[in-house]
N, C-alpha and C positions, 0 to 999 in steps of 0.2 A: 349132527355136526362132526362127531367122531368118525362116522362112515366116510364123510367127504374128505377129511384129513387123511384117513387111511388110503383112500382112492388116489389122492394127490401124491402121497408118498410112494405108493406102488407104481404109479404112472411115471414119476420122476426116476425111480430105480430102473424101470424098464428102459427109459430113454438113455440113461447112463450105461446100461448094459449094451444097448445098440452101439453107442460110441465105443465101448470097450471091444466089441466084436469087430467093428471096422478097423480099429487099431491092430488087433490080432491078425486080421486078414492082410492088412498092409505090411505088417512085419513078416508074415509068412511068405508072401510073394516077393518081398524085398530081399529075402535071404536066398531065394532061388537063383541059380545061374541062368543066363540067357538060354543055354542049351536045354535046360529042363523046361523052360517056358516056350520053346520053339514049337509052334503049331503047324509049320509049313508042310510037313509030311502028311498031316491030317487034312489040310486044306487042299492039297493036290488030289486027294481021293474024290473031292467034289467037283468033278469035271464040268458040270453044268454051271455051277457058281463061277468057276474060273473063266469059263467061256463068256458068261454074261457080263462079268466085270471088264473083260477085254473089249466088249461091244460098247461100253459107256463112252461118252465124250472124253477125249484125252485129258488126263489129269497127271501132271508131272511136277515133282518137287524134290528137293534135296533135304535129307534128314541125316544127321550124323555123318556128313560128307559122303553120303551114298545116295545116288539118284533113285527115286521111286517113281515108277510109271505104270499106270494101270494097263497099258497095252503091251509094253515090252516084258514086264514081269508082274502079271496080275497076282501071283501067289504072294510075293513080298508086299504088294500093295494091300491085299486083304489082311495079311498078317499084321502090318503096321496099324491098320484101323481097328482090328480086334484088340491089340495090345493097348493102344491109346484110348480106345473106347472103354476098356475095363478100368483104365487109370482114371478117366473122367468120371465114370459111374461110381467107383469106390470113393474117390475124394469128394464127389458131390454128395454121396450118402453120408459120409463122415461130417461134412459141413452142415447138412440139414439135420442130422441127428444131434449135433452139438447145439444148433439153434433151439431144437426142442428141449434138450436137457437144460440149457440155460434158462429157458422159459419156465421150466419146472422149479428152478431155483429162485424165481422172482424177478428175472430180467424180462420185463414185459415191454420194453421199449427198443429203440434202434440199437442200443449198446450190444445186445446179444448177437446181432448180425456182424458187427464190427469185431467183437471178441471171437466169434466162431471163425471169421475169415482170417484173423491173425493166427489163431491156433492151427488152422489147416495149412496155411502158408508155411508156418514154422515146421510143422510135421513133414510137409513135402520137402522142404529144404534139408531137414535131417535125413529123410529117406534118400534123397539124391546123394548126399554126402556118404551115407552108409553104403550105398551101392558101389562106391569106389573101392570098398574092401571085399566085395563079393567077386568070386572068380568069373571071368569073361563078361563082366558088366562094368560099365563106366558111366559116370554122370554125364548128362547131356545138357548143354546150355539151353537147347530148345525145350526140354522138359520143364525147366524152371519157369518158362513162360506159359506152358500149358496148364499146369496145376493152379497157379494163382488166377489165371483167366477163367478156368473152370469154376473155381470156388466163387469168384466174384459173380460170374454169370448165374450160377445156381442160386446163390443168395439173393441177387438182385431180382431175378425172375420170380422167386417165391415171395419176396418182400413186396414187389410191385403187384403181384396177383392178389395178395392179402390186403394190400392198401387200396386196391381199386384203381390203380393207374392203368389207363387204357392205352393201347397201341405200343406197348413196351415189348421189344423183342431183343433177345441176346443169343447169338449162336454160340453154342458151347465149344465147338471145334471147327475152326476154319483153317485154310492153308496159311492165312496171315498169322494165326496164333502160334504157328511153329516157325515164325520168322521169315516166311516166304511171301513174296508179292503174288497176288492173283494174276493169272495169265488169261488174256482174252480168249 
């Protein structure tokens, strides 16, 4: 019995360590200026990728009052999805690691999903607010919708998978999630 208790404690400690590492990563990237995170010069080196993105069906939307178009400016288009994809992945990992850590603390019901979602949305809001103080970065209204949508989608997908709900799909990133209507 003592071995089982020790295993549960170690497992719970590991889960909270993962939560802590996610928070450290979010804080680290949140403190970087946009210039430091700008990957466009590296993306330009991958001419085949840029060419293939340009060949995709036209996708056009506005983010932060700047038009993004895969045919007219594929480098900015790729850069946008790398940055937002990293955002989605990091906050999704934070949410799922929180769910696991809360399970280790005895929350074996639906409350842990709700608690994790509230914590992640709060952290995302604080992150957006913090970015207003970082050089050449500003908070984006669109980002406020991406993070909660991501969190809810990750949590709902994982919950529905574990609960055996069939036919449940939730897209983690759509043009609609950044406040734009889909174009035919």
